[in-house]
N, C-alpha and C positions, 0 to 999 in steps of 0.2 A: 649366401648373399651377404655382402658387407653391411655392417651396422652403421648407421649415421653417427657422426661425431657430434655429440651434444654440446661440446665445448667450443665448437668452431666460432659461433657468434661472440662468445666471451673472449676467445683468443684474438679474434679480429678487432674487437673493441679495444683490448689492451694494446695491441700492436699499433692501432691508429692513434690512441691517446698518447702513446710513448714515442711517437714519430718525432724525431728531432727537427724535421723540416717544418713542423707546425708550431705555433705559439703555445697551443694547449699541451702538446707533447713535451715541449721544453720546460713548461711549468711543472709538469708531472715529474720529469727527471730531476728538476731542482728540488722539489719537495722530498723525493726519495733520497737524494744526497744529503739534504738537511737532516732528515730523520736518521740516516745512517751515521751522520756526524754527531748528532745529539745523543744517540743511544750510548756510545762509549763514554760520553761525559756523565750521563746519568748513572751508568754502571760504575764509573770512577767515584762519583759522589757516594753511591750506596756502599761500594767497597771501602771507601774512606771512613764512612760511618761505622761499618762493621769493624774495621781495623781499630778505630778509636775506642769503640766499646770493648773490644778484646784487650787492647793495651791498658785501658782503665781498669778492667777486671784483673789483669795481670799485675798491675801496680798494687791493687788492693791485696791480692794474694801474696805478693812478695812482702808487703808491709806486715801481713800477718805472720809470715814465716820469720821475718826479722824480729817481730815481737816475741814469737815463741822461743827463738834462740836466746834473746835477751832474758826472757823469763827462766829459761833453762839454766842460765848462769846464776840467777838468784836462787833458784831451788837447788842448784848444785851446792851452794854454800850451806843450805839446810842439811843436805845429805852428808856433806863433809863433817858438820858438827854432830850429826847423829852417829857417824862412824867413830868419832872421838869418844862420844858418850858411851857407845857400845864397848869400845876397848877398855875404858876405865872401869865401867861397870863389871865387865868380865874379870878384870884384874882384882877388883874388890871382892867378887864372889869367890874366886879361886884362892885368894890369899887370906881372906877374913880379917885383914888389917884395917882397923878403924881410922887410922890416920889418912887413909885414901878417901874417906867419905867427904871431907870438905872439898877436896879437888873435884870429886864427882858432882857435888852440888853446884860448884862454880861452872862446870861444863854444862850442866843442865840449864843453868841460867842463860848461858851463851846460846844454847840450842833454842830456847824459848824466844830469845831476842831475834834470831835469824828467822824463826817461824812467823813472828809478829811483823817483821819487816817486809814480808812478801806483800806486794800490791795486788796479786791475783792468787788463784788457787787452781789446781789441776782439775778439780770437780769430777771425780770418777764416781759412777754409781755403784760399782763393785770394786772392792769391799765397801761396806756401808760407812765405815768410819772415815773414808776418803771423800764423802760427799761434800764436805765443807772443811774449812780450816779449823773451825771451832770443834767439830766432831773429832777431827784428828788430834787436836790438842787435848781434848777430854780423854781420849783413849791413852795418850801418852802419860797424862797425869795419873790416871787410874793405875797404870802399870807402875809408875814410880811410888804412889802412895801405898800400894799393896806389896811393895818390894821388901823381901826379907832374905838376907844372905844365907840364912840357915835353911830356908825352904826352896831356894832356887839353885839350879845347877848352871854352870857356865854355858852349857850347850843351849839351855832354854833362853838365857839372856841373849846369846848370839842369834838364835833363830827369831826371837821377837823383833829385834831391830832389823835383821836382814830381810825379814818378810816385808816390812814397810819400805825399806830401801829398794828392794827388787821391784815393788809396784811402781815406785817413782821412776826408777831407771827404765822400766818397761814403757812407761808413758814417754819418757825422754827419747827412747828408741823409736817409738811410733812417730814422734814429731820429726825426728831426723829422717826417717824413712819417707814420710810424706814430703819433706823438704827436698829430698833427692829427686823426686819425680816431678815436682811442680816448679822448682826453681830453674832458672836458665843458667845458673852459675855452675862451676865445677863441683861435683859431688864428693870428691876425695877428702877435702877438709872436713866435711860433715861426718863421714865415716870415721876419720881419724879422731874427731872429737868424741864420737860415741864410744870408740874403742878405749880411749884413755880414761873416760868416765868409768867404764866397766873394769878396767885394770885397777883403778883407784879403789873401787869397791872390793875387789878381790884382795888387794893389799890390806884394806881395813879388816877383812875377815882373818887374813894371815896374822895381822897384829894381835887380834883378840885371841886366836888359838895359840899363837906363840907365847903370849903372856900367860896363858893357862899352864903351858909346859914349864916355863921358868918359875912360876909361882908354886907349882906342885912338885916339880922335880921330874915328872914323867906324865905321859898321857896314855889313855887306852888306845888300842889299835884303830877303832873307828874314828876317833878324833885325830889320830896321826894321819890316816888316809884322807880325812877331810882337809887337814892342813896341806897335805901334798897336792890335793886337787886344786885348792885355792891358789897355792904358789904357782902351779903350772898354768892355770887359767890366767892369772895376773900377768905372767911373763908373755903368754901367747897374745893377749889383748894388746899389751904394750908394743910387741913386735909388729903387729898389724897396724897399729896407729903410726909407728915410725915408717912403715912401708907406704902409707897413704899421705903422709905429711912430712915435708922436709923440715918444717919448723920443729916438730916433735923430735925428729931425728937429731937435728943440730943441738937442741936444748939438752937432750939426754946424753949425747956424746960429750958435750962440753961441761955439763954440770954434774953428771953422775957416773958415767962410764970411767973406769980406772981411778975413781976417787976413793978416799979413805972410807967414806960412808958405805960405798958399795962393798969394799973389802970386809968391813965389820959386819954388815948385814949378811953377806955370804957365809962368813964363819959361823955366825949365830944360827943361820938357816941349816947349815950342815949339822950343827950341834943338836938342833931340834929333830932333824930327820934320823939321827942315830938313836934318839930316844933312850939314852942311857939313864938308868935309875939313879938319881941323886937327890939330895935334900933340896927342897924348894927354897928359893931365894927371892924375896920381894924386890931387893935391890937390883938383882939381875933382870927381873921382870920389868922393872921400871926402866933400866938401861935399854932393854929390847924395845919397850914401848916408845921411848924417846927416839931411838935410831930409826925405827920403822915409821914413826910419825914424821921425822924429818924427810924421809923418802916420800911419804904421802903428801906432805906439804909441797914438796917439789913438783909432784904430779899435779897438784891443785894449781900451782903457779903456771905450769905449762898448759893446763886446761884453760885457765883464764886467758893466757896469751893467744891460744888457738881460737877461743870463742871471740875475742876481740878481732882477730884476723877475719873470721867468718862474718862477723857483723859488718866490718868495713867492706868486705867483698860484696855482701848483700846491699849495702848502701850505695856502692858504686853501680851495681846492677840496676837498682831502683832508679837511680839518677839517670842512667842511660835509657831506661824505659820511659821516664817522664820526658826526656829530650825527644825520643821517638814519638811520643804522644803529641808533643807540641808541633813537631814537624808534620805529622799526619793531619793535624788540625789546619795548619797553614796550607797543606796540599789541597785539602777539601775546600777551603775558602777560595783558593786559586782556581779550582775546578768550577766552582759556582760562578766566579767572575768571568771565567773563560767562556761560559755559555753564550752570552749576547755577542761577545767579540767574534766567536767562531761563526755564529749565524751570519753576521755581516760579511765577514771575509769569505765564507763559503759561497754566499750569494753572488758576490762580485766575481769570484774566481770561476764559479760554475758557468757563468755566461760566456767567459772566454774559452773555457775548456770544451764547451759543447760544440763550438765551431770547429775547433781543432779535432775533436773526436769524430765528427762526421766524416772528415776527410781521411782519417786514419782507419776507420772501422772496416771499410770494404777492403782496403789494401792489406790490412792485418789478417783479415779472414782468408783472403786468397793466398797470402804468403804462408800462413799456418797450414792450410789445406795442402799446399804443395810440399811443405816440409814433411808432413806426415806421410804423404805418398812416397817421398824419397826414402824416408826411414823404413817404411814397410818393404819397399823394393830391396833396400840394402839388407834387411833382416832375412829376406828370402835367399839372398846370395851368400851371406856369411853368418856365422854364429852371432847371436845377439851381443855377447860380451865382446867379441872381436869388432863387431860393427860399431859399438859405442866407443871403443877406444879409437877407432879410425876417425869417427866424427869429432872427437876431442883432439885430433891431431897428435895422438900419442903413438910412440914407437911400438910396432907389433913385433914382439920378440917370439921366435919359435919356442914351443914348449915341448918338453919330453914327458911322455906318459908311460909309466912302468907297465901297465897292463890294460889293454883294450881288446875288444873283439871286432874284427873286420869282416864284412859280408860282401861277397861278389855274386852276381847272377847275370845270366844272359839267356837269350831266346835260342833254343836249339832249332836249326833250320831257318834262321832268320834270312840268310842270303837267298834261299829257295823261295821264301815267301815274298821277298822284295822283287824277285824276277817275275812274279805273277801279279805284281801290283804297280800302280802308278805312283809317282812321288807324293801326290796329295793323299793317296790311300795309306802310304807308309807313315806319313806324319800323323794322320788321323788315328791310325792303328796304334802307334806308339803312345800317342797322347792318352787314349783310352786305357791302355795297359798301365801307364805310369800313374794316372789318376787313381786307378784301382789299387796299385801298390802303395802310393803315397797315403791313401786313406788308412791302410793297415798300420802305418808307422805311428799314427797319432796315439795308439794305445800302448806304446812302448817307449822306454827311455833310450831312444836312439837318435842319431843325427845322420841325415842324408847328405853324403859328401858330394856326389856328382852322378850324372848319367852321360855316357858317351855312346851314341848309337843305341844298340840294344843292351849295353852293359849298364848295370845298376849297382852302385856302391853305397854301403851304409856302414856306420861304425857306432859302437856304444862304449861308454867310459870316458868320453870327451864331449865337448870342450871343458866341462866341469868334472875334474877327476874324482872328487870326493863324493859326488852325488850317488853313484852306484858302484863303488870301488870293487865290491865282491860279487856283483850280480850282472855285470855287463854280458857275460857269456850266456846266462839264462835269458836275458832280454833279447839278444840276437837270435838265439835258438828258437824261442817262442815266436818271434816275428817271422823267422824263416818258415816255420810250420804253418803259420797263418797265411803267408804269401803263397806257399805251395798249395795249400788247400783251396784258396780262392782262384788262383791263376789256372790250376789244372782243370777246373770246371768251366772255364771261359773259352770262348772260341774267337777266331780271327773275324772281325766285323764283316769284311767283304768276302771272306772265304769260310762260311759257317760249317763246312764239312771238316775243317781243320781246327783242332784244339791247340791251345798254347802248350808248349813243352819248355819248361824252365830248368836250368841247371844251376845249382847253388853251391858255393864253397865258403867255408868259415875257418878263420884262424885267429888265435889269441896270442898277444905278446906286446912288447914295447913298441912304440912309434914316436915319431917327432911330427908335430903338426904346426903349420904356420901359413901365413898369407904370402903367395908368390905373385910377383909382378905388380905393376902400378896401373896398367891399362887392363880393364876388366879383371881385377884381382880375384883369385880363387883361394879358398881354404883347402889346402892339400895335406895328405898324409904321406910320410916317407918312412922307409925302413923295411927290413926283411920280412916283418910280419905282414905287410901289405902284399909283398911279392908272393909269399906262401899262400895267402888267402886267394890271390888271383889264380895260382896254380891248382888250388883245391877245386876251384870252379871249372877251370879248363880241362882238368883230368877227371871230372866227375861224369855222371851219367844223366840222361834226360829224366826229369821227374825225381831226381835224387838230391839229397843234401849231404855233401861230403865235408867232414870236419877233420882238423889236424889233431895230433896227440895233445897239444897244449890246450885246445878247446875241450877235448874229451876229459882231460884231467880237471878242468874247471867245472865241468858238468857232473863229475863223479859225486860231488857233494849234494846233488839233487837227483835222487833215484827215480823221480817221476819221468825223466827223459829216457826214452828207449834208444839205445845205441848198440850197433853191431860192428864188429871189426871187419874191415875190408881186407886188411893185410898190408904187406910191404909193396909199395908202388914206386915206380921210377918216375920221379918228378923232375921236370926240366929245370936245370940249373941247381938242383938240390940233391940229386942222386936218389938213393933208396930212403923212403919215408913210410912209416906205418900210418895209415889213415883209417877213418871210421865212417860209417853211415849213421846219420841221425834219422831214425825210423819214425819217431813220433813222440807223443806225450801220453802218459797213462790215462789222463783224464780228457784227452782231446784228440786232435787229428793224428792219423798214422798214414805214412806213405804207403800207397798201394803199388808196389813195384814187383816185377817178376823176381822169383827167388834167385835166379841166376846172377842178378846184379849184386845181391847180397853176398854171394859166394866168390865174387871176383876180388 
């Protein structure tokens, strides 16, 4: 018993209220249109507010990045002075020359000035002496006050300063890493800036270690390896910086590469790496110190140039963000002003459109319904892809398919059955048979080509070749077994004493497919593959599925299909051909046919 539709009164009410022929219905439609018009404006206003908030946060974030980069330049000067102090202190320790002490004190004063000039501090909780500028200055002073050249080694001096420098450079690296991910500008200059800072630190360590060598005349193997490591790292960082920034590359190539300074430094580097035992020379150590300092000063100048370039880039980006922020504010204001204007215009326009819509609604519905019926009819006659091309008035070019499987079948004794039947009975009988066979096709990737009388033609592997490029033979074989299983159990409707007897033939190979004719066009297949498939059917036996050698080879990769050799057969128009019987499937239907057919 059918259940009552509880929503019928509601639907009827809505239909009545929305009827354009009534004033109430027109008002409801007007309200709906106004709501639909207002919603996008509201969404636009909300979206504009979100965008403005995002842009504002982005501007704040970019300003912080810009401030961090500017602060890194200031603290980079502190690191630079610490590097110089480290080098002179190391020279003083390694040489023991008291005349270096005034120079060292002067450099300490310069370091203190750069520390006091900082407007901010990095404020790291670990290590503890980096918590504030005063704690760091206190640590530095304690080291200087307890400093005794007789009780300190050059390695201890280098490690003391390098430890603090590494902490500052790690902080700088974290700032640059964060800037890479949150800034909308190019990240390559930031990486280049970080690399040249690291290269300068390695050069400072190289200066200190090289000064020890020239002051003492030789160094121990661990210190020599330490020097080699710093030299290699410094060159590597500089190379990476040049790769990421054309500014660095141009500055190095024009001011350092192939210069006299480079030549002198390379000679002295080679001298250090040979580590020949000689008498220490403070003068040579000072010469080395001055040369490598000139190189480090050059890196510092390039570092400052690059930092200024990054700051300008960030300022331009922040300016563009602020411009976008202003534009978005203007857009939101316009959207708010658009609200009342839209309501008035929509109200006027809707009244006019309602009249026109009433006249078009029924015509459009009928036209769309007829179009869909025409499309569905065309899809029944032709492949969907071909039909759509024809509807777009595109040229239908015949297509070549390298490998498809073609199926033919007919009814054995069809002429005798027709002689016992009236024309209407024949049509009714074929209709039932083809409905039964068409239903089986739905489960397989095949295309029904045509039916002529009692002949039934199917193909797989087209019209979309790539869909089952390697399985078209198995699709047709499985379909054939299903059709044979179903049809062999059915009887002729008006002659129940007679069962259907179907003869099936299959062949695989290349074909050409296309649409033939302009009046009642049909999708047809051409080629020797089609002829051989037809001969496989006509030379077969009732209730049997005969396949060609090509199909058999395609099915060999699927051992679940049961195949028996029939032998060499004389095929009309082809001569001698070896054919096979498709007996069944290991997990499904098997042809129940007298053994004598299998031996023929």
